ZADO-1210 file (C-alpha; in nm, 4 decimals, padded with zeros to 6 digits):
<atoms>
<atom x="05.8243" y="-04.0967" z="04.7288" code="UNK" pos="1"/>
<atom x="05.5142" y="-03.8745" z="04.7469" code="UNK" pos="2"/>
<atom x="05.4857" y="-03.5765" z="04.5165" code="UNK" pos="3"/>
<atom x="05.2690" y="-03.2650" z="04.5464" code="UNK" pos="4"/>
<atom x="05.2305" y="-03.2476" z="04.1698" code="UNK" pos="5"/>
<atom x="05.1712" y="-03.6170" z="04.0984" code="UNK" pos="6"/>
<atom x="05.5037" y="-03.6616" z="03.9193" code="UNK" pos="7"/>
<atom x="05.4504" y="-03.3655" z="03.6812" code="UNK" pos="8"/>
<atom x="05.7041" y="-03.0845" z="03.7008" code="UNK" pos="9"/>
<atom x="05.5396" y="-02.7704" z="03.8398" code="UNK" pos="10"/>
<atom x="05.5202" y="-02.4623" z="03.6213" code="UNK" pos="11"/>
<atom x="05.3701" y="-02.1179" z="03.6514" code="UNK" pos="12"/>
<atom x="05.0301" y="-02.0768" z="03.4896" code="UNK" pos="13"/>
<atom x="05.1163" y="-01.7131" z="03.4158" code="UNK" pos="14"/>
<atom x="05.3608" y="-01.8170" z="03.1487" code="UNK" pos="15"/>
<atom x="05.6155" y="-01.5640" z="03.0309" code="UNK" pos="16"/>
<atom x="05.3818" y="-01.2770" z="03.1254" code="UNK" pos="17"/>
<atom x="05.4649" y="-01.3220" z="03.4952" code="UNK" pos="18"/>
<atom x="05.7684" y="-01.0970" z="03.4455" code="UNK" pos="19"/>
<atom x="05.7083" y="-00.7273" z="03.3925" code="UNK" pos="20"/>
<atom x="05.9944" y="-00.7012" z="03.1441" code="UNK" pos="21"/>
<atom x="05.8265" y="-00.9586" z="02.9182" code="UNK" pos="22"/>
<atom x="05.5019" y="-00.7634" z="02.9276" code="UNK" pos="23"/>
<atom x="05.6814" y="-00.4380" z="02.8430" code="UNK" pos="24"/>
<atom x="05.8529" y="-00.5946" z="02.5401" code="UNK" pos="25"/>
<atom x="05.5164" y="-00.6125" z="02.3766" code="UNK" pos="26"/>
<atom x="05.2090" y="-00.8237" z="02.4060" code="UNK" pos="27"/>
<atom x="04.9755" y="-00.9275" z="02.1306" code="UNK" pos="28"/>
<atom x="04.6030" y="-00.8634" z="02.1620" code="UNK" pos="29"/>
<atom x="04.5521" y="-01.2332" z="02.2303" code="UNK" pos="30"/>
<atom x="04.8115" y="-01.2213" z="02.5129" code="UNK" pos="31"/>
<atom x="04.6530" y="-00.9061" z="02.6580" code="UNK" pos="32"/>
<atom x="04.3105" y="-01.0704" z="02.6631" code="UNK" pos="33"/>
<atom x="04.4590" y="-01.3820" z="02.8223" code="UNK" pos="34"/>
<atom x="04.6425" y="-01.1701" z="03.0856" code="UNK" pos="35"/>
<atom x="04.3285" y="-00.9646" z="03.1599" code="UNK" pos="36"/>
<atom x="04.1256" y="-01.2846" z="03.2078" code="UNK" pos="37"/>
<atom x="04.4001" y="-01.4379" z="03.4244" code="UNK" pos="38"/>
<atom x="04.4067" y="-01.1314" z="03.6562" code="UNK" pos="39"/>
<atom x="04.0255" y="-01.1332" z="03.6752" code="UNK" pos="40"/>
<atom x="04.0311" y="-01.5039" z="03.7670" code="UNK" pos="41"/>
<atom x="04.2571" y="-01.4309" z="04.0664" code="UNK" pos="42"/>
<atom x="03.9833" y="-01.2271" z="04.2378" code="UNK" pos="43"/>
<atom x="03.7755" y="-01.4175" z="04.4911" code="UNK" pos="44"/>
<atom x="03.4003" y="-01.4112" z="04.4616" code="UNK" pos="45"/>
<atom x="03.2038" y="-01.2527" z="04.7502" code="UNK" pos="46"/>
<atom x="03.1067" y="-01.5942" z="04.8912" code="UNK" pos="47"/>
<atom x="03.4673" y="-01.7177" z="04.9157" code="UNK" pos="48"/>
<atom x="03.6395" y="-01.8621" z="05.1054" code="UNK" pos="49"/>
<atom x="03.3767" y="-02.1218" z="05.1864" code="UNK" pos="50"/>
<atom x="03.3628" y="-02.3287" z="05.5025" code="UNK" pos="51"/>
<atom x="03.3092" y="-02.6946" z="05.4193" code="UNK" pos="52"/>
<atom x="03.2366" y="-02.9082" z="05.7292" code="UNK" pos="53"/>
<atom x="03.3375" y="-03.2283" z="05.5491" code="UNK" pos="54"/>
<atom x="03.6788" y="-03.0785" z="05.4711" code="UNK" pos="55"/>
<atom x="03.7260" y="-02.9925" z="05.8406" code="UNK" pos="56"/>
<atom x="03.6392" y="-03.3508" z="05.9374" code="UNK" pos="57"/>
<atom x="03.8795" y="-03.4910" z="05.6793" code="UNK" pos="58"/>
<atom x="04.1604" y="-03.2572" z="05.7797" code="UNK" pos="59"/>
<atom x="04.1508" y="-03.3201" z="06.1566" code="UNK" pos="60"/>
<atom x="04.1211" y="-03.6615" z="06.3203" code="UNK" pos="61"/>
<atom x="03.8502" y="-03.7233" z="06.5837" code="UNK" pos="62"/>
<atom x="04.0875" y="-03.6912" z="06.8804" code="UNK" pos="63"/>
<atom x="04.2168" y="-03.3550" z="06.7624" code="UNK" pos="64"/>
<atom x="03.8625" y="-03.2321" z="06.6934" code="UNK" pos="65"/>
<atom x="03.7618" y="-03.3401" z="07.0465" code="UNK" pos="66"/>
<atom x="04.0352" y="-03.1471" z="07.2253" code="UNK" pos="67"/>
<atom x="03.9834" y="-02.8409" z="07.0005" code="UNK" pos="68"/>
<atom x="03.6069" y="-02.8355" z="07.0594" code="UNK" pos="69"/>
<atom x="03.5949" y="-02.6460" z="07.3959" code="UNK" pos="70"/>
<atom x="03.7911" y="-02.3475" z="07.2637" code="UNK" pos="71"/>
<atom x="03.6044" y="-02.3566" z="06.9315" code="UNK" pos="72"/>
<atom x="03.2737" y="-02.3343" z="07.1174" code="UNK" pos="73"/>
<atom x="03.4044" y="-02.0588" z="07.3477" code="UNK" pos="74"/>
<atom x="03.5405" y="-01.8412" z="07.0665" code="UNK" pos="75"/>
<atom x="03.2666" y="-01.8895" z="06.8041" code="UNK" pos="76"/>
<atom x="03.0464" y="-01.6080" z="06.9505" code="UNK" pos="77"/>
<atom x="03.3449" y="-01.3697" z="06.9337" code="UNK" pos="78"/>
<atom x="03.3821" y="-01.3928" z="06.5537" code="UNK" pos="79"/>
<atom x="03.1291" y="-01.1104" z="06.4816" code="UNK" pos="80"/>
<atom x="03.2894" y="-00.8906" z="06.7487" code="UNK" pos="81"/>
<atom x="03.6620" y="-00.9440" z="06.6865" code="UNK" pos="82"/>
<atom x="03.6619" y="-01.0644" z="06.3283" code="UNK" pos="83"/>
<atom x="03.7648" y="-01.4057" z="06.2039" code="UNK" pos="84"/>
<atom x="04.1417" y="-01.3486" z="06.1990" code="UNK" pos="85"/>
<atom x="04.1622" y="-01.1811" z="06.5425" code="UNK" pos="86"/>
<atom x="03.9399" y="-01.4488" z="06.6952" code="UNK" pos="87"/>
<atom x="04.1666" y="-01.7181" z="06.5514" code="UNK" pos="88"/>
<atom x="04.4768" y="-01.5440" z="06.6951" code="UNK" pos="89"/>
<atom x="04.3148" y="-01.5082" z="07.0405" code="UNK" pos="90"/>
<atom x="04.2006" y="-01.8714" z="07.0329" code="UNK" pos="91"/>
<atom x="04.5499" y="-01.9890" z="06.9346" code="UNK" pos="92"/>
<atom x="04.7220" y="-01.7945" z="07.2130" code="UNK" pos="93"/>
<atom x="04.4596" y="-01.9017" z="07.4691" code="UNK" pos="94"/>
<atom x="04.5177" y="-02.2670" z="07.3817" code="UNK" pos="95"/>
<atom x="04.8951" y="-02.2324" z="07.4110" code="UNK" pos="96"/>
<atom x="04.8716" y="-02.0446" z="07.7432" code="UNK" pos="97"/>
<atom x="04.6377" y="-02.3107" z="07.8827" code="UNK" pos="98"/>
<atom x="04.8734" y="-02.5903" z="07.7733" code="UNK" pos="99"/>
<atom x="05.1754" y="-02.4159" z="07.9273" code="UNK" pos="100"/>
<atom x="04.9824" y="-02.3490" z="08.2500" code="UNK" pos="101"/>
<atom x="04.8653" y="-02.7100" z="08.2721" code="UNK" pos="102"/>
<atom x="05.2209" y="-02.8339" z="08.2137" code="UNK" pos="103"/>
<atom x="05.3568" y="-02.6110" z="08.4911" code="UNK" pos="104"/>
<atom x="05.0776" y="-02.7180" z="08.7272" code="UNK" pos="105"/>
<atom x="05.1245" y="-03.0890" z="08.6505" code="UNK" pos="106"/>
<atom x="05.5014" y="-03.0638" z="08.6971" code="UNK" pos="107"/>
<atom x="05.4651" y="-02.8804" z="09.0298" code="UNK" pos="108"/>
<atom x="05.2075" y="-03.1354" z="09.1472" code="UNK" pos="109"/>
<atom x="05.4296" y="-03.4261" z="09.0500" code="UNK" pos="110"/>
<atom x="05.7352" y="-03.2884" z="09.2275" code="UNK" pos="111"/>
<atom x="05.5324" y="-03.1966" z="09.5375" code="UNK" pos="112"/>
<atom x="05.3541" y="-03.5295" z="09.5832" code="UNK" pos="113"/>
<atom x="05.6083" y="-03.7757" z="09.4379" code="UNK" pos="114"/>
<atom x="05.9161" y="-03.7122" z="09.6445" code="UNK" pos="115"/>
<atom x="06.1735" y="-03.9854" z="09.6938" code="UNK" pos="116"/>
<atom x="06.1281" y="-04.0622" z="10.0617" code="UNK" pos="117"/>
<atom x="06.1053" y="-04.3729" z="10.2748" code="UNK" pos="118"/>
<atom x="05.7293" y="-04.4210" z="10.2066" code="UNK" pos="119"/>
<atom x="05.7696" y="-04.5040" z="09.8369" code="UNK" pos="120"/>
<atom x="06.0108" y="-04.6780" z="09.6069" code="UNK" pos="121"/>
<atom x="06.0260" y="-04.4230" z="09.3216" code="UNK" pos="122"/>
<atom x="06.0037" y="-04.0497" z="09.2768" code="UNK" pos="123"/>
<atom x="06.2455" y="-03.7682" z="09.2161" code="UNK" pos="124"/>
<atom x="06.5424" y="-03.7423" z="09.4455" code="UNK" pos="125"/>
<atom x="06.7069" y="-03.4034" z="09.4820" code="UNK" pos="126"/>
<atom x="07.0604" y="-03.4100" z="09.6173" code="UNK" pos="127"/>
<atom x="07.2523" y="-03.0950" z="09.6952" code="UNK" pos="128"/>
<atom x="07.6279" y="-03.1009" z="09.7252" code="UNK" pos="129"/>
<atom x="07.8004" y="-02.9754" z="10.0356" code="UNK" pos="130"/>
<atom x="07.9789" y="-02.6455" z="10.0051" code="UNK" pos="131"/>
<atom x="08.3549" y="-02.6809" z="09.9962" code="UNK" pos="132"/>
<atom x="08.5296" y="-02.5525" z="10.3066" code="UNK" pos="133"/>
<atom x="08.9037" y="-02.4828" z="10.2911" code="UNK" pos="134"/>
<atom x="09.1452" y="-02.3807" z="10.5651" code="UNK" pos="135"/>
<atom x="09.0896" y="-02.0175" z="10.6568" code="UNK" pos="136"/>
<atom x="08.7120" y="-02.0263" z="10.5944" code="UNK" pos="137"/>
<atom x="08.4771" y="-01.9853" z="10.8901" code="UNK" pos="138"/>
<atom x="08.3497" y="-02.3254" z="10.9993" code="UNK" pos="139"/>
<atom x="08.6681" y="-02.5104" z="10.9049" code="UNK" pos="140"/>
<atom x="08.6953" y="-02.8047" z="10.9625" code="UNK" pos="141"/>
<atom x="08.3358" y="-02.8946" z="10.8784" code="UNK" pos="142"/>
<atom x="08.2201" y="-03.2051" z="11.0599" code="UNK" pos="143"/>
<atom x="07.9419" y="-03.4157" z="10.9065" code="UNK" pos="144"/>
<atom x="07.6032" y="-03.4249" z="11.0774" code="UNK" pos="145"/>
<atom x="07.5897" y="-03.7972" z="11.0058" code="UNK" pos="146"/>
<atom x="07.7460" y="-03.9732" z="11.3002" code="UNK" pos="147"/>
<atom x="07.5709" y="-04.3152" z="11.2976" code="UNK" pos="148"/>
<atom x="07.5254" y="-04.5647" z="11.0145" code="UNK" pos="149"/>
<atom x="07.1435" y="-04.5204" z="11.0206" code="UNK" pos="150"/>
<atom x="07.1872" y="-04.1507" z="10.9357" code="UNK" pos="151"/>
<atom x="07.2899" y="-04.2424" z="10.5807" code="UNK" pos="152"/>
<atom x="07.0139" y="-04.3028" z="10.3198" code="UNK" pos="153"/>
<atom x="06.7397" y="-04.2420" z="10.5777" code="UNK" pos="154"/>
<atom x="06.5209" y="-04.0589" z="10.3205" code="UNK" pos="155"/>
<atom x="06.3338" y="-03.8664" z="10.5890" code="UNK" pos="156"/>
<atom x="06.2495" y="-04.1702" z="10.8039" code="UNK" pos="157"/>
<atom x="06.3857" y="-04.0187" z="11.1246" code="UNK" pos="158"/>
<atom x="06.1728" y="-03.7010" z="11.0789" code="UNK" pos="159"/>
<atom x="05.8538" y="-03.9032" z="11.0246" code="UNK" pos="160"/>
<atom x="05.5731" y="-03.8514" z="11.2826" code="UNK" pos="161"/>
<atom x="05.4953" y="-04.2253" z="11.2765" code="UNK" pos="162"/>
</atoms>
């Protein structure tokens, strides 16, 4: 089983000074110096965080980098205008909206051009049930429009212009 810590139990590097109550009980000069240095070490330098291209290549496989590239190129000039975080949010939402739009378009295309009719073997077949008609309803008794055997399972053959 994989472990984030390499088999070593994780522990806080702050030690007992992570809790305010421990600090208020009294700290030695050595502990104060250690705490001061620890807080100073938590500050990022002006050139951080750094962008490392090799890390990006290791983190994302080539296929994922390829399909992310068009939006990365489109949104890179917007970083100075919008800021890095806002540009990332806009890029994320744009990608999701494009994927949803493409899915809707592909589904509509498939249902429009892959109907189950007499010209093909497969496709989606949509069947609607007849409305129930009981005595007392207008149109009772309902007589079927299918009067001959060839009316059943015709799949639009009789309406064909051929």
